[in-house]
C-alpha positions, 0 to 999 in steps of 0.5 A: 040477782042470781048467784054466780055459777060454774056456767057463767060465760060472756064478758064481765067488765073489770070496772075502774073506781072513778075518782074526782080530781081531789081523790073523792069517790065519784058516785055519779061516774059509778052510775054512768059506768054501770049503765054503760056496761049494761047498755053495750051488752056486758054479762057482768061487772067486777068491782074492787079488783086490782085495777079498781084501786081497792088497796087505796080504799078504806073498809067503809069506802070499799063497801060504799063503792061495791054497794053503789055498783051492785044497786045500780046494776039491775041487769048485770051480775056483779062480782066484788073483789074482797081480797084483804090482809085479814079474813075479818075484813074479807068476810064483812065485805063479802057478806054485805055485798051479797046481802045487797045483791052481788052475784059472787066475790073474787079472792086473790092470793096474798103475795107471801104464798110460795108453796103449793101447800100454802096456797091450798091452805090459804084458799081453804081458810078463805072459803071457810071465812066467807062461808059455804053459801057464797060463790067465789072466783079464784084469781090467778094473776102471777105477773102482779101477785107473784103467786104461781098456781099450777093447774094441779093446784087450781084443780085441788082448790076447786075440788076442795071448795064446791063454792069456787065456781070460776077461775079468773085466768091471767097467767102469761103465758097461760094458753097451755094452762087453759088446755090442761084444765079443760083436759082435767075436765074431760078425764073427770078429775075436775068438775065444771068451772067457768074460766074467764080471762084477763090481762087486758084482753091481750091474748083473748083471741087464742084464749077463747080457742083454748076453751075460755068461757069469756073475758073478765078484764077492763079494756076501755072498749068492752064492746070489742071484748064482747064481739071477740067472745061472740065471734069466737063462739060462733066459729067465725075465727077470721072475723074475731081475729081481724077485729081483735088485731085492729084493737091490739096496739091500743090493748098493748099500750094499756098493758103498761104497768102503772100507766095502763089504768091511767090510759084506760081512764083517759079513754073512758073520760073521752067517751064521756063515761067518767068525769075524770081520769084521776087515780087516787094517790099514789098513782100515775098521771097521764102526760100530754105526750102519752095522751097524744099517743093514745089519741093517735092509736084511737084514730088508727083503731077507728079506721076499722072500728068506728066506735073508736072515733072519739071527739076531742076530750070533754068532761062527762056531764053531771 
């Protein structure tokens, strides 16, 4: 598989890690999930992100999950989240993932970073730890990670590290940040950089208009993300917003802290893609009332987008 570059664009699905009800890794569901992302037209998949429950895996399990996705994804660029408390663990997973055929890795800041100098120094050391030959993604997610990157800090990190080829932008509000970074590129102070956006797709409609190259998030209907990205790039603004607006209530429901991953896994289970909606403990459990609310939202989305017209829940085969 080709390595990730600053020209990367389109839709990279953030993959949940499928588990059996007893907490074991579900490799058959990993295979179905990978095939699903391929079949619907994703450009890539990102594994072991925050919603991949990576902190609940030990080092051997993280490697197991990453390599299973990489080896199954013949047509997708795979980005592996390698964030870890120590650089030795980060380096090991990065090397093994790339050796298996991953396109790149993603690094998030540890929550203790506070000053601009601390942030810049950390990512310089992280890039040195994984090696100059591995392309990497800078994850900017202050709502969860509590580390705030100014546009100037992002520019400094990117300009200091030629192997940083992508920003995963998840600031909120963050539209002005995208515009500022693109203006840096216009004035020549920032080199080319792929910007893919997250936050469950909550602001994807306007993020595309501000200059994002695509989406990197985990909404249960990646087809919607793909369509909005493509419609926006084609200049079909009203069509992009109309389709996005139909899904927005479900996207919003998925954005609830803690509960959102359970909702996403429940919908993927309803779609027959993963066998169980279980999170590894500690994790939220979807209640009967929440399931009923999600089913209602799906019925409303289905009035506009028939892909949301799901049959009553049944377990996936295999």
